[in-house]
C-alpha positions as CSV (number, residue, x, y, z in Angstrom):
1,M,-150.6,40.1,-27.3
2,I,-147.4,39.5,-29.3
3,Y,-147.5,40.8,-32.8
4,G,-145.0,40.2,-35.6
5,Y,-144.3,42.7,-38.4
6,T,-142.6,41.8,-41.7
7,R,-142.0,43.9,-44.8
8,V,-140.5,43.6,-48.3
9,S,-140.3,46.4,-50.8
10,T,-141.9,44.7,-53.8
11,K,-144.6,42.2,-54.6
12,E,-142.0,39.9,-56.1
13,Q,-140.0,39.6,-52.9
14,C,-140.7,36.8,-50.4
15,L,-141.5,37.2,-46.7
16,D,-140.6,33.6,-45.7
17,R,-137.2,34.3,-44.2
18,Q,-138.6,37.0,-41.9
19,H,-141.5,34.8,-40.9
20,Q,-139.2,31.9,-40.0
21,A,-136.9,34.2,-37.9
22,L,-139.9,35.6,-35.9
23,A,-141.4,32.1,-35.4
24,Q,-138.0,30.8,-34.1
25,Y,-137.8,33.7,-31.6
26,K,-141.2,33.5,-30.1
27,T,-144.8,32.3,-30.6
28,L,-146.7,35.2,-32.1
29,D,-150.4,35.8,-31.8
30,R,-150.6,37.5,-35.2
31,V,-148.2,38.7,-37.9
32,F,-148.8,41.7,-40.1
33,S,-147.0,42.0,-43.5
34,D,-146.6,44.6,-46.1
35,K,-145.1,44.5,-49.6
36,Q,-144.3,48.2,-49.8
37,S,-141.3,50.6,-49.7
38,G,-139.9,51.5,-46.3
39,K,-139.5,55.1,-47.2
40,D,-142.5,56.1,-45.0
41,F,-145.1,54.5,-42.7
42,A,-148.2,54.9,-44.8
43,R,-148.6,51.1,-45.1
44,T,-151.9,49.4,-44.7
45,H,-151.1,46.4,-42.5
46,Y,-148.6,48.4,-40.4
47,Q,-151.2,51.0,-39.6
48,E,-153.7,48.2,-38.9
49,M,-151.3,46.8,-36.3
50,K,-150.8,50.2,-34.7
51,G,-154.5,50.5,-34.3
52,L,-154.7,47.2,-32.4
53,V,-151.7,47.4,-30.0
54,Q,-152.5,47.9,-26.3
55,P,-150.2,48.7,-23.3
56,G,-148.2,45.6,-22.4
57,D,-148.2,44.2,-26.0
58,E,-145.0,43.4,-27.9
59,V,-144.1,43.9,-31.5
60,V,-141.4,41.7,-33.0
61,I,-139.5,42.7,-36.1
62,K,-136.5,40.8,-37.7
63,E,-134.4,43.8,-38.7
64,L,-134.7,47.6,-38.1
65,D,-134.8,48.3,-41.9
66,R,-137.9,46.2,-42.1
67,L,-139.6,48.7,-39.9
68,G,-138.5,51.6,-42.0
69,R,-135.6,53.4,-43.8
70,N,-135.9,56.9,-42.6
71,K,-133.9,57.4,-39.4
72,D,-136.0,60.2,-37.9
73,E,-139.3,58.5,-38.7
74,I,-138.0,55.2,-37.3
75,K,-137.2,57.0,-34.0
76,A,-140.6,58.7,-34.0
77,E,-142.4,55.4,-34.5
78,L,-140.4,53.7,-31.7
79,E,-141.2,56.6,-29.4
80,W,-144.9,56.3,-30.2
81,F,-144.8,52.6,-29.3
82,R,-142.9,53.4,-26.0
83,Q,-145.5,56.0,-25.1
84,Q,-148.3,53.4,-25.7
85,G,-146.6,51.0,-23.4
86,V,-145.8,48.6,-26.2
87,V,-142.4,46.9,-26.2
88,V,-140.7,46.6,-29.7
89,R,-138.3,43.7,-30.1
90,I,-135.9,43.9,-33.1
91,L,-134.0,40.7,-33.6
92,D,-130.9,42.4,-35.1
93,V,-130.8,44.8,-32.1
94,P,-130.1,42.3,-29.3
95,T,-130.5,44.8,-26.5
96,T,-134.2,45.1,-27.4
97,L,-134.6,41.4,-26.5
98,I,-133.3,41.9,-22.9
99,D,-135.6,42.7,-20.0
100,F,-133.6,45.0,-17.7
101,Q,-135.7,44.3,-14.6
102,G,-136.7,47.8,-13.6
103,Q,-133.8,49.5,-15.2
104,D,-135.6,50.6,-18.3
105,W,-133.4,53.7,-18.6
106,V,-130.4,51.5,-19.3
107,R,-132.3,49.7,-22.1
108,E,-133.5,53.0,-23.5
109,M,-130.0,54.5,-23.5
110,V,-128.4,51.6,-25.2
111,N,-131.3,51.1,-27.7
112,N,-131.3,54.8,-28.6
113,I,-127.6,54.6,-29.5
114,L,-128.0,51.4,-31.6
115,I,-131.1,52.6,-33.3
116,E,-129.4,55.9,-34.2
117,V,-126.6,54.0,-35.9
118,L,-128.7,51.3,-37.5
119,G,-131.3,53.9,-38.6
120,A,-128.6,56.0,-40.3
121,I,-127.4,52.9,-42.1
122,A,-130.9,52.0,-43.2
123,E,-131.5,55.5,-44.5
124,Q,-128.2,55.5,-46.4
125,E,-129.1,52.2,-48.0
126,R,-132.4,53.6,-49.2
127,L,-130.5,56.6,-50.7
128,K,-128.0,54.2,-52.3
129,I,-130.8,52.1,-53.8
130,H,-132.4,55.3,-55.2
131,Q,-129.1,56.5,-56.6
132,R,-128.5,53.1,-58.3
133,Q,-132.0,53.2,-59.8
134,L,-131.3,56.7,-61.3
135,E,-127.9,55.6,-62.6
136,G,-129.6,52.5,-64.2
137,I,-132.3,54.6,-65.9
138,Q,-129.7,57.1,-67.2
139,A,-127.6,54.2,-68.6
140,K,-130.7,52.9,-70.4
141,K,-131.5,56.4,-71.7
142,D,-127.9,56.7,-73.0
143,R,-128.4,53.5,-74.9
144,G,-131.8,54.6,-76.2
145,E,-133.6,51.9,-74.2
146,W,-135.6,54.4,-72.0
147,D,-137.7,57.4,-72.9
148,D,-137.8,60.8,-71.1
149,Y,-140.9,59.8,-69.1
150,G,-139.2,56.9,-67.3
151,R,-140.6,54.1,-69.4
152,P,-138.8,51.6,-71.5
153,A,-138.4,53.0,-75.0
154,K,-141.1,51.6,-77.3
155,E,-139.9,49.3,-80.0
156,I,-140.9,50.7,-83.4
157,P,-141.0,48.0,-86.1
158,D,-140.1,49.1,-89.6
159,L,-138.6,52.4,-88.3
160,E,-135.5,51.9,-90.4
161,K,-137.5,51.1,-93.5
162,F,-139.6,54.3,-93.1
163,R,-136.4,56.3,-92.4
164,E,-134.9,55.2,-95.7
165,M,-138.1,56.0,-97.5
166,Q,-138.3,59.5,-95.9
167,K,-134.6,60.2,-96.8
168,G,-135.3,59.1,-100.4
169,G,-138.3,61.4,-100.7
170,Q,-140.8,58.6,-101.0
171,I,-142.8,59.5,-97.9
172,S,-143.2,62.6,-95.7
173,V,-142.4,62.7,-92.0
174,S,-146.1,63.2,-91.2
175,K,-147.1,60.2,-93.3
176,A,-144.3,58.0,-91.8
177,C,-145.4,59.0,-88.3
178,K,-149.0,58.2,-89.1
179,E,-148.1,54.8,-90.6
180,L,-145.9,53.9,-87.6
181,G,-148.4,55.3,-85.0
182,I,-145.8,57.6,-83.4
183,S,-145.6,61.4,-82.8
184,R,-143.3,63.7,-84.7
185,T,-141.4,64.2,-81.4
186,T,-140.7,60.5,-81.2
187,W,-139.7,60.4,-84.8
188,Y,-137.1,63.2,-84.5
189,S,-135.9,61.8,-81.2
190,R,-135.2,58.4,-82.7
191,M,-133.6,60.0,-85.8
192,Q,-131.3,61.9,-83.6
193,E,-130.3,58.7,-81.7
194,V,-129.4,56.9,-84.9
195,S,-127.6,59.8,-86.7
């Protein structure tokens, strides 16, 4: 059997480009797809595929980072397939597409070097994505658009009106919070932002 595996990180992303590349390479018996992060291998359809593969089967993947983004775990997964007698073909690692006719040690040596390099690149990309996310959240927090729990800051209609009333002694903080449906912590946090 020849299986294909495709993955994107979010439900909004499209798998079509990967499916087309796999179909152009070889006729596949079945394709498994996940819309989930590549940080680990706890993915429903990936694990389903692993449960079906038999010695002599092939697994075709478009790019190494579609398999995963953790170098050591990628190597462990590829070793697992090798031990099961399953050949993994990765379209962006051309040496995985060559049959070395009895010289498997050559393929293993070359592939190990390439996978080490590409796995490190995939891992670094995952770390960069995470860093960019943290920087984006911090920038939103700095602008008051994000709360301390990692959620977009809630818009509070009439906050300014109640602030002026409270400053003028027309309403207490407790009463203003009750009217606005917010906690005292949120009130003081917002007052600190605007002062």
